[in-house]
C-alpha positions, 0 to 999 in steps of 0.5 A: 584280668581287667583290661584298661583303655584311655578312653572314658567308659561312657564313650566307649558305649557310645560307639558301641551303641551306634556301631552295634554290633563291634567289640570294645576293641573296635570300639576304641580303636573307631575312636582313635580313629576320629581323635585324629583329625579336627573334623574326627573329632567334630564328629565324634563330638556330635555324636557324643551330644546326641547321646546327651553328653555334656560339652564339659564331658566332650573336652574332657574327653580329649575332643578340643577341636569339638567344643 
């Protein structure tokens, strides 16, 4: 059975890579916490930029405060 998450796989992978060793479920929980506030979205967007993610892709992932 394949589990579907509402967040893009690349975003989940970045959070896992930055917080090793965590599970995919933990990464999804982290993302959901980041997305609750403007400051959290800004932090998550900065993390994405460190991994070379474009502003367009960040915006598409739902980080509206970050771009």
